[in-house]
mmCIF file of the N, C-alpha and C atoms, coordinates in Angstrom:
data_MODEL
# 
_entry.id   MODEL 
# 
loop_
_atom_site.group_PDB 
_atom_site.id 
_atom_site.type_symbol 
_atom_site.label_atom_id 
_atom_site.label_alt_id 
_atom_site.label_comp_id 
_atom_site.label_asym_id 
_atom_site.label_entity_id 
_atom_site.label_seq_id 
_atom_site.pdbx_PDB_ins_code 
_atom_site.Cartn_x 
_atom_site.Cartn_y 
_atom_site.Cartn_z 
_atom_site.occupancy 
_atom_site.B_iso_or_equiv 
_atom_site.pdbx_formal_charge 
_atom_site.auth_seq_id 
_atom_site.auth_comp_id 
_atom_site.auth_asym_id 
_atom_site.auth_atom_id 
_atom_site.pdbx_PDB_model_num 
ATOM 1   N N  . MET A 1 1  ? 170.492 81.487 127.902 1.00 0.00 ? 1  MET A N  1 
ATOM 2   C CA . MET A 1 1  ? 169.275 81.058 127.510 1.00 0.00 ? 1  MET A CA 1 
ATOM 3   C C  . MET A 1 1  ? 168.302 81.807 128.505 1.00 0.00 ? 1  MET A C  1 
ATOM 4   N N  . PRO A 1 2  ? 167.373 82.598 127.847 1.00 0.00 ? 2  PRO A N  1 
ATOM 5   C CA . PRO A 1 2  ? 166.537 83.367 128.759 1.00 0.00 ? 2  PRO A CA 1 
ATOM 6   C C  . PRO A 1 2  ? 165.469 82.398 129.536 1.00 0.00 ? 2  PRO A C  1 
ATOM 7   N N  . ASN A 1 3  ? 165.185 82.906 130.823 1.00 0.00 ? 3  ASN A N  1 
ATOM 8   C CA . ASN A 1 3  ? 164.209 82.127 131.597 1.00 0.00 ? 3  ASN A CA 1 
ATOM 9   C C  . ASN A 1 3  ? 163.033 83.140 131.876 1.00 0.00 ? 3  ASN A C  1 
ATOM 10  N N  . PRO A 1 4  ? 161.835 82.582 131.984 1.00 0.00 ? 4  PRO A N  1 
ATOM 11  C CA . PRO A 1 4  ? 160.743 83.481 132.328 1.00 0.00 ? 4  PRO A CA 1 
ATOM 12  C C  . PRO A 1 4  ? 160.741 84.011 133.736 1.00 0.00 ? 4  PRO A C  1 
ATOM 13  N N  . LYS A 1 5  ? 160.380 85.220 133.838 1.00 0.00 ? 5  LYS A N  1 
ATOM 14  C CA . LYS A 1 5  ? 160.583 85.832 135.245 1.00 0.00 ? 5  LYS A CA 1 
ATOM 15  C C  . LYS A 1 5  ? 159.308 85.530 135.960 1.00 0.00 ? 5  LYS A C  1 
ATOM 16  N N  . ARG A 1 6  ? 158.163 85.431 135.413 1.00 0.00 ? 6  ARG A N  1 
ATOM 17  C CA . ARG A 1 6  ? 157.005 85.103 136.065 1.00 0.00 ? 6  ARG A CA 1 
ATOM 18  C C  . ARG A 1 6  ? 156.286 84.068 135.361 1.00 0.00 ? 6  ARG A C  1 
ATOM 19  N N  . ARG A 1 7  ? 155.405 83.336 136.102 1.00 0.00 ? 7  ARG A N  1 
ATOM 20  C CA . ARG A 1 7  ? 154.552 82.266 135.456 1.00 0.00 ? 7  ARG A CA 1 
ATOM 21  C C  . ARG A 1 7  ? 153.575 82.831 134.680 1.00 0.00 ? 7  ARG A C  1 
ATOM 22  N N  . HIS A 1 8  ? 153.094 82.091 133.690 1.00 0.00 ? 8  HIS A N  1 
ATOM 23  C CA . HIS A 1 8  ? 151.921 82.543 132.790 1.00 0.00 ? 8  HIS A CA 1 
ATOM 24  C C  . HIS A 1 8  ? 150.750 82.100 133.493 1.00 0.00 ? 8  HIS A C  1 
ATOM 25  N N  . SER A 1 9  ? 149.763 83.072 133.394 1.00 0.00 ? 9  SER A N  1 
ATOM 26  C CA . SER A 1 9  ? 148.378 82.868 134.045 1.00 0.00 ? 9  SER A CA 1 
ATOM 27  C C  . SER A 1 9  ? 147.738 81.555 133.266 1.00 0.00 ? 9  SER A C  1 
ATOM 28  N N  . LYS A 1 10 ? 146.741 81.061 133.978 1.00 0.00 ? 10 LYS A N  1 
ATOM 29  C CA . LYS A 1 10 ? 145.930 79.891 133.574 1.00 0.00 ? 10 LYS A CA 1 
ATOM 30  C C  . LYS A 1 10 ? 145.180 80.380 132.264 1.00 0.00 ? 10 LYS A C  1 
ATOM 31  N N  . LYS A 1 11 ? 144.758 81.580 132.231 1.00 0.00 ? 11 LYS A N  1 
ATOM 32  C CA . LYS A 1 11 ? 144.000 82.062 131.018 1.00 0.00 ? 11 LYS A CA 1 
ATOM 33  C C  . LYS A 1 11 ? 144.915 82.086 129.892 1.00 0.00 ? 11 LYS A C  1 
ATOM 34  N N  . ARG A 1 12 ? 146.163 82.720 129.923 1.00 0.00 ? 12 ARG A N  1 
ATOM 35  C CA . ARG A 1 12 ? 147.085 82.785 129.031 1.00 0.00 ? 12 ARG A CA 1 
ATOM 36  C C  . ARG A 1 12 ? 147.459 81.237 128.394 1.00 0.00 ? 12 ARG A C  1 
ATOM 37  N N  . THR A 1 13 ? 147.639 80.390 129.402 1.00 0.00 ? 13 THR A N  1 
ATOM 38  C CA . THR A 1 13 ? 147.924 79.045 128.937 1.00 0.00 ? 13 THR A CA 1 
ATOM 39  C C  . THR A 1 13 ? 146.843 78.364 128.196 1.00 0.00 ? 13 THR A C  1 
ATOM 40  N N  . SER A 1 14 ? 145.687 78.456 128.680 1.00 0.00 ? 14 SER A N  1 
ATOM 41  C CA . SER A 1 14 ? 144.572 77.887 127.973 1.00 0.00 ? 14 SER A CA 1 
ATOM 42  C C  . SER A 1 14 ? 144.102 78.519 126.753 1.00 0.00 ? 14 SER A C  1 
ATOM 43  N N  . THR A 1 15 ? 144.543 79.749 126.591 1.00 0.00 ? 15 THR A N  1 
ATOM 44  C CA . THR A 1 15 ? 144.218 80.499 125.274 1.00 0.00 ? 15 THR A CA 1 
ATOM 45  C C  . THR A 1 15 ? 145.193 80.075 124.211 1.00 0.00 ? 15 THR A C  1 
ATOM 46  N N  . ARG A 1 16 ? 146.408 79.724 124.558 1.00 0.00 ? 16 ARG A N  1 
ATOM 47  C CA . ARG A 1 16 ? 147.358 79.228 123.691 1.00 0.00 ? 16 ARG A CA 1 
ATOM 48  C C  . ARG A 1 16 ? 146.959 77.847 123.302 1.00 0.00 ? 16 ARG A C  1 
ATOM 49  N N  . ARG A 1 17 ? 146.437 77.031 124.157 1.00 0.00 ? 17 ARG A N  1 
ATOM 50  C CA . ARG A 1 17 ? 146.096 75.619 123.844 1.00 0.00 ? 17 ARG A CA 1 
ATOM 51  C C  . ARG A 1 17 ? 144.643 75.512 123.260 1.00 0.00 ? 17 ARG A C  1 
ATOM 52  N N  . ALA A 1 18 ? 144.067 76.644 122.954 1.00 0.00 ? 18 ALA A N  1 
ATOM 53  C CA . ALA A 1 18 ? 142.533 76.614 122.423 1.00 0.00 ? 18 ALA A CA 1 
ATOM 54  C C  . ALA A 1 18 ? 142.591 75.751 121.090 1.00 0.00 ? 18 ALA A C  1 
ATOM 55  N N  . HIS A 1 19 ? 143.647 75.911 120.261 1.00 0.00 ? 19 HIS A N  1 
ATOM 56  C CA . HIS A 1 19 ? 143.658 75.206 118.953 1.00 0.00 ? 19 HIS A CA 1 
ATOM 57  C C  . HIS A 1 19 ? 144.172 73.863 119.026 1.00 0.00 ? 19 HIS A C  1 
ATOM 58  N N  . ASP A 1 20 ? 144.489 73.178 120.164 1.00 0.00 ? 20 ASP A N  1 
ATOM 59  C CA . ASP A 1 20 ? 145.207 71.919 120.152 1.00 0.00 ? 20 ASP A CA 1 
ATOM 60  C C  . ASP A 1 20 ? 144.098 70.710 120.403 1.00 0.00 ? 20 ASP A C  1 
ATOM 61  N N  . ALA A 1 21 ? 142.875 71.111 120.286 1.00 0.00 ? 21 ALA A N  1 
ATOM 62  C CA . ALA A 1 21 ? 141.866 69.793 120.306 1.00 0.00 ? 21 ALA A CA 1 
ATOM 63  C C  . ALA A 1 21 ? 142.040 69.007 119.161 1.00 0.00 ? 21 ALA A C  1 
ATOM 64  N N  . LEU A 1 22 ? 141.687 67.755 119.437 1.00 0.00 ? 22 LEU A N  1 
ATOM 65  C CA . LEU A 1 22 ? 141.695 66.730 118.294 1.00 0.00 ? 22 LEU A CA 1 
ATOM 66  C C  . LEU A 1 22 ? 140.286 66.816 117.632 1.00 0.00 ? 22 LEU A C  1 
ATOM 67  N N  . THR A 1 23 ? 140.315 66.422 116.389 1.00 0.00 ? 23 THR A N  1 
ATOM 68  C CA . THR A 1 23 ? 139.203 66.442 115.625 1.00 0.00 ? 23 THR A CA 1 
ATOM 69  C C  . THR A 1 23 ? 138.923 64.997 115.218 1.00 0.00 ? 23 THR A C  1 
ATOM 70  N N  . GLY A 1 24 ? 137.769 64.505 114.834 1.00 0.00 ? 24 GLY A N  1 
ATOM 71  C CA . GLY A 1 24 ? 137.491 63.172 114.371 1.00 0.00 ? 24 GLY A CA 1 
ATOM 72  C C  . GLY A 1 24 ? 137.855 63.023 112.956 1.00 0.00 ? 24 GLY A C  1 
ATOM 73  N N  . HIS A 1 25 ? 138.002 61.732 112.532 1.00 0.00 ? 25 HIS A N  1 
ATOM 74  C CA . HIS A 1 25 ? 138.382 61.383 111.212 1.00 0.00 ? 25 HIS A CA 1 
ATOM 75  C C  . HIS A 1 25 ? 137.339 61.775 110.286 1.00 0.00 ? 25 HIS A C  1 
ATOM 76  N N  . SER A 1 26 ? 137.753 62.221 109.087 1.00 0.00 ? 26 SER A N  1 
ATOM 77  C CA . SER A 1 26 ? 136.728 62.555 108.012 1.00 0.00 ? 26 SER A CA 1 
ATOM 78  C C  . SER A 1 26 ? 136.462 61.279 107.267 1.00 0.00 ? 26 SER A C  1 
ATOM 79  N N  . LEU A 1 27 ? 135.170 60.975 107.063 1.00 0.00 ? 27 LEU A N  1 
ATOM 80  C CA . LEU A 1 27 ? 134.694 59.776 106.546 1.00 0.00 ? 27 LEU A CA 1 
ATOM 81  C C  . LEU A 1 27 ? 133.991 60.116 105.232 1.00 0.00 ? 27 LEU A C  1 
ATOM 82  N N  . SER A 1 28 ? 134.246 59.082 104.240 1.00 0.00 ? 28 SER A N  1 
ATOM 83  C CA . SER A 1 28 ? 133.478 59.229 102.971 1.00 0.00 ? 28 SER A CA 1 
ATOM 84  C C  . SER A 1 28 ? 132.526 58.035 102.801 1.00 0.00 ? 28 SER A C  1 
ATOM 85  N N  . GLU A 1 29 ? 131.807 58.032 101.861 1.00 0.00 ? 29 GLU A N  1 
ATOM 86  C CA . GLU A 1 29 ? 130.820 56.890 101.646 1.00 0.00 ? 29 GLU A CA 1 
ATOM 87  C C  . GLU A 1 29 ? 131.433 55.893 100.546 1.00 0.00 ? 29 GLU A C  1 
ATOM 88  N N  . CYS A 1 30 ? 131.338 54.649 100.919 1.00 0.00 ? 30 CYS A N  1 
ATOM 89  C CA . CYS A 1 30 ? 131.853 53.668 99.767  1.00 0.00 ? 30 CYS A CA 1 
ATOM 90  C C  . CYS A 1 30 ? 130.696 53.689 98.818  1.00 0.00 ? 30 CYS A C  1 
ATOM 91  N N  . PRO A 1 31 ? 131.267 53.690 97.512  1.00 0.00 ? 31 PRO A N  1 
ATOM 92  C CA . PRO A 1 31 ? 130.282 53.738 96.401  1.00 0.00 ? 31 PRO A CA 1 
ATOM 93  C C  . PRO A 1 31 ? 129.637 52.299 96.227  1.00 0.00 ? 31 PRO A C  1 
ATOM 94  N N  . ASN A 1 32 ? 130.282 51.320 96.713  1.00 0.00 ? 32 ASN A N  1 
ATOM 95  C CA . ASN A 1 32 ? 129.764 50.020 96.396  1.00 0.00 ? 32 ASN A CA 1 
ATOM 96  C C  . ASN A 1 32 ? 128.706 49.533 97.458  1.00 0.00 ? 32 ASN A C  1 
ATOM 97  N N  . CYS A 1 33 ? 129.023 49.677 98.741  1.00 0.00 ? 33 CYS A N  1 
ATOM 98  C CA . CYS A 1 33 ? 128.073 49.306 99.807  1.00 0.00 ? 33 CYS A CA 1 
ATOM 99  C C  . CYS A 1 33 ? 127.420 50.294 100.509 1.00 0.00 ? 33 CYS A C  1 
ATOM 100 N N  . HIS A 1 34 ? 127.951 51.583 100.382 1.00 0.00 ? 34 HIS A N  1 
ATOM 101 C CA . HIS A 1 34 ? 127.440 52.864 101.014 1.00 0.00 ? 34 HIS A CA 1 
ATOM 102 C C  . HIS A 1 34 ? 127.679 52.773 102.542 1.00 0.00 ? 34 HIS A C  1 
ATOM 103 N N  . GLU A 1 35 ? 128.714 52.205 102.944 1.00 0.00 ? 35 GLU A N  1 
ATOM 104 C CA . GLU A 1 35 ? 129.153 52.265 104.263 1.00 0.00 ? 35 GLU A CA 1 
ATOM 105 C C  . GLU A 1 35 ? 130.164 53.339 104.541 1.00 0.00 ? 35 GLU A C  1 
ATOM 106 N N  . ARG A 1 36 ? 130.318 53.891 105.751 1.00 0.00 ? 36 ARG A N  1 
ATOM 107 C CA . ARG A 1 36 ? 131.182 54.918 106.007 1.00 0.00 ? 36 ARG A CA 1 
ATOM 108 C C  . ARG A 1 36 ? 132.688 54.354 105.997 1.00 0.00 ? 36 ARG A C  1 
ATOM 109 N N  . LYS A 1 37 ? 133.623 55.064 105.266 1.00 0.00 ? 37 LYS A N  1 
ATOM 110 C CA . LYS A 1 37 ? 134.949 54.439 105.401 1.00 0.00 ? 37 LYS A CA 1 
ATOM 111 C C  . LYS A 1 37 ? 135.905 55.777 105.346 1.00 0.00 ? 37 LYS A C  1 
ATOM 112 N N  . MET A 1 38 ? 137.250 55.444 105.646 1.00 0.00 ? 38 MET A N  1 
ATOM 113 C CA . MET A 1 38 ? 138.141 56.552 105.570 1.00 0.00 ? 38 MET A CA 1 
ATOM 114 C C  . MET A 1 38 ? 138.535 56.793 104.025 1.00 0.00 ? 38 MET A C  1 
ATOM 115 N N  . PRO A 1 39 ? 138.682 57.974 103.640 1.00 0.00 ? 39 PRO A N  1 
ATOM 116 C CA . PRO A 1 39 ? 139.035 58.217 102.155 1.00 0.00 ? 39 PRO A CA 1 
ATOM 117 C C  . PRO A 1 39 ? 140.481 57.641 101.707 1.00 0.00 ? 39 PRO A C  1 
ATOM 118 N N  . HIS A 1 40 ? 140.579 57.225 100.419 1.00 0.00 ? 40 HIS A N  1 
ATOM 119 C CA . HIS A 1 40 ? 141.764 56.705 99.929  1.00 0.00 ? 40 HIS A CA 1 
ATOM 120 C C  . HIS A 1 40 ? 142.105 55.451 100.550 1.00 0.00 ? 40 HIS A C  1 
ATOM 121 N N  . ARG A 1 41 ? 141.170 54.637 100.959 1.00 0.00 ? 41 ARG A N  1 
ATOM 122 C CA . ARG A 1 41 ? 141.371 53.456 101.695 1.00 0.00 ? 41 ARG A CA 1 
ATOM 123 C C  . ARG A 1 41 ? 140.442 52.294 101.050 1.00 0.00 ? 41 ARG A C  1 
ATOM 124 N N  . ALA A 1 42 ? 140.840 51.106 101.076 1.00 0.00 ? 42 ALA A N  1 
ATOM 125 C CA . ALA A 1 42 ? 139.724 50.005 100.582 1.00 0.00 ? 42 ALA A CA 1 
ATOM 126 C C  . ALA A 1 42 ? 138.663 50.041 101.815 1.00 0.00 ? 42 ALA A C  1 
ATOM 127 N N  . CYS A 1 43 ? 137.499 49.642 101.435 1.00 0.00 ? 43 CYS A N  1 
ATOM 128 C CA . CYS A 1 43 ? 136.498 49.496 102.285 1.00 0.00 ? 43 CYS A CA 1 
ATOM 129 C C  . CYS A 1 43 ? 136.513 48.332 103.228 1.00 0.00 ? 43 CYS A C  1 
ATOM 130 N N  . PRO A 1 44 ? 136.531 48.416 104.471 1.00 0.00 ? 44 PRO A N  1 
ATOM 131 C CA . PRO A 1 44 ? 136.653 47.335 105.422 1.00 0.00 ? 44 PRO A CA 1 
ATOM 132 C C  . PRO A 1 44 ? 135.449 46.383 105.294 1.00 0.00 ? 44 PRO A C  1 
ATOM 133 N N  . LYS A 1 45 ? 134.287 46.815 104.838 1.00 0.00 ? 45 LYS A N  1 
ATOM 134 C CA . LYS A 1 45 ? 133.086 46.047 104.741 1.00 0.00 ? 45 LYS A CA 1 
ATOM 135 C C  . LYS A 1 45 ? 133.022 45.125 103.466 1.00 0.00 ? 45 LYS A C  1 
ATOM 136 N N  . CYS A 1 46 ? 133.225 45.758 102.449 1.00 0.00 ? 46 CYS A N  1 
ATOM 137 C CA . CYS A 1 46 ? 133.191 44.974 101.122 1.00 0.00 ? 46 CYS A CA 1 
ATOM 138 C C  . CYS A 1 46 ? 134.464 44.697 100.405 1.00 0.00 ? 46 CYS A C  1 
ATOM 139 N N  . GLY A 1 47 ? 135.525 45.428 100.740 1.00 0.00 ? 47 GLY A N  1 
ATOM 140 C CA . GLY A 1 47 ? 136.870 45.216 100.242 1.00 0.00 ? 47 GLY A CA 1 
ATOM 141 C C  . GLY A 1 47 ? 137.011 45.963 98.786  1.00 0.00 ? 47 GLY A C  1 
ATOM 142 N N  . HIS A 1 48 ? 136.235 46.832 98.431  1.00 0.00 ? 48 HIS A N  1 
ATOM 143 C CA . HIS A 1 48 ? 136.353 47.480 97.131  1.00 0.00 ? 48 HIS A CA 1 
ATOM 144 C C  . HIS A 1 48 ? 137.099 48.735 97.287  1.00 0.00 ? 48 HIS A C  1 
ATOM 145 N N  . TYR A 1 49 ? 137.786 49.145 96.173  1.00 0.00 ? 49 TYR A N  1 
ATOM 146 C CA . TYR A 1 49 ? 138.508 50.461 96.191  1.00 0.00 ? 49 TYR A CA 1 
ATOM 147 C C  . TYR A 1 49 ? 138.622 50.824 94.663  1.00 0.00 ? 49 TYR A C  1 
ATOM 148 N N  . LYS A 1 50 ? 138.154 51.988 94.329  1.00 0.00 ? 50 LYS A N  1 
ATOM 149 C CA . LYS A 1 50 ? 138.083 52.575 93.102  1.00 0.00 ? 50 LYS A CA 1 
ATOM 150 C C  . LYS A 1 50 ? 137.338 51.607 92.000  1.00 0.00 ? 50 LYS A C  1 
ATOM 151 N N  . GLY A 1 51 ? 136.207 51.003 92.408  1.00 0.00 ? 51 GLY A N  1 
ATOM 152 C CA . GLY A 1 51 ? 135.303 50.294 91.627  1.00 0.00 ? 51 GLY A CA 1 
ATOM 153 C C  . GLY A 1 51 ? 135.766 48.857 91.422  1.00 0.00 ? 51 GLY A C  1 
ATOM 154 N N  . ARG A 1 52 ? 136.774 48.297 92.128  1.00 0.00 ? 52 ARG A N  1 
ATOM 155 C CA . ARG A 1 52 ? 137.209 46.880 92.023  1.00 0.00 ? 52 ARG A CA 1 
ATOM 156 C C  . ARG A 1 52 ? 137.411 46.310 93.200  1.00 0.00 ? 52 ARG A C  1 
ATOM 157 N N  . GLU A 1 53 ? 137.381 44.969 93.382  1.00 0.00 ? 53 GLU A N  1 
ATOM 158 C CA . GLU A 1 53 ? 137.620 44.383 94.740  1.00 0.00 ? 53 GLU A CA 1 
ATOM 159 C C  . GLU A 1 53 ? 139.176 44.115 94.799  1.00 0.00 ? 53 GLU A C  1 
ATOM 160 N N  . VAL A 1 54 ? 139.782 44.749 95.909  1.00 0.00 ? 54 VAL A N  1 
ATOM 161 C CA . VAL A 1 54 ? 141.178 44.607 96.082  1.00 0.00 ? 54 VAL A CA 1 
ATOM 162 C C  . VAL A 1 54 ? 141.469 43.780 97.431  1.00 0.00 ? 54 VAL A C  1 
ATOM 163 N N  . VAL A 1 55 ? 140.647 43.595 98.201  1.00 0.00 ? 55 VAL A N  1 
ATOM 164 C CA . VAL A 1 55 ? 140.605 42.771 99.418  1.00 0.00 ? 55 VAL A CA 1 
ATOM 165 C C  . VAL A 1 55 ? 139.450 41.856 99.558  1.00 0.00 ? 55 VAL A C  1 
ATOM 166 N N  . SER A 1 56 ? 139.900 40.547 99.709  1.00 0.00 ? 56 SER A N  1 
ATOM 167 C CA . SER A 1 56 ? 138.748 39.636 99.981  1.00 0.00 ? 56 SER A CA 1 
ATOM 168 C C  . SER A 1 56 ? 138.359 39.713 101.277 1.00 0.00 ? 56 SER A C  1 
ATOM 169 N N  . VAL A 1 57 ? 137.022 39.862 101.530 1.00 0.00 ? 57 VAL A N  1 
ATOM 170 C CA . VAL A 1 57 ? 136.555 39.983 102.953 1.00 0.00 ? 57 VAL A CA 1 
ATOM 171 C C  . VAL A 1 57 ? 135.576 38.761 103.268 1.00 0.00 ? 57 VAL A C  1 
ATOM 172 N N  . GLU A 1 58 ? 135.811 38.074 104.316 1.00 0.00 ? 58 GLU A N  1 
ATOM 173 C CA . GLU A 1 58 ? 135.060 36.904 104.727 1.00 0.00 ? 58 GLU A CA 1 
ATOM 174 C C  . GLU A 1 58 ? 133.835 37.550 105.579 1.00 0.00 ? 58 GLU A C  1 
ATOM 175 N N  . GLU A 1 59 ? 132.609 37.009 105.213 1.00 0.00 ? 59 GLU A N  1 
ATOM 176 C CA . GLU A 1 59 ? 131.431 37.379 105.731 1.00 0.00 ? 59 GLU A CA 1 
ATOM 177 C C  . GLU A 1 59 ? 131.243 36.648 107.037 1.00 0.00 ? 59 GLU A C  1 
ATOM 178 N N  . ALA A 1 60 ? 130.941 37.615 108.108 1.00 0.00 ? 60 ALA A N  1 
ATOM 179 C CA . ALA A 1 60 ? 130.814 37.068 109.476 1.00 0.00 ? 60 ALA A CA 1 
ATOM 180 C C  . ALA A 1 60 ? 129.280 36.547 109.550 1.00 0.00 ? 60 ALA A C  1 
ATOM 181 N N  . SER A 1 61 ? 129.162 35.305 110.147 1.00 0.00 ? 61 SER A N  1 
ATOM 182 C CA . SER A 1 61 ? 127.862 34.692 110.270 1.00 0.00 ? 61 SER A CA 1 
ATOM 183 C C  . SER A 1 61 ? 127.509 34.579 111.762 1.00 0.00 ? 61 SER A C  1 
# 
């Protein structure tokens, strides 16, 4: 198994890692309550998915 003869420089290491940054979640708008939600999931605010209520959500008072 080959081993490196010399260490890689900091620039070369950071250049390789330039694409490893995390990105935020993509969010879509709920057509019922217009809140931001993750796509292909029931809305956590109103409980609707694809035009019908699939989760009963208790209102916080």
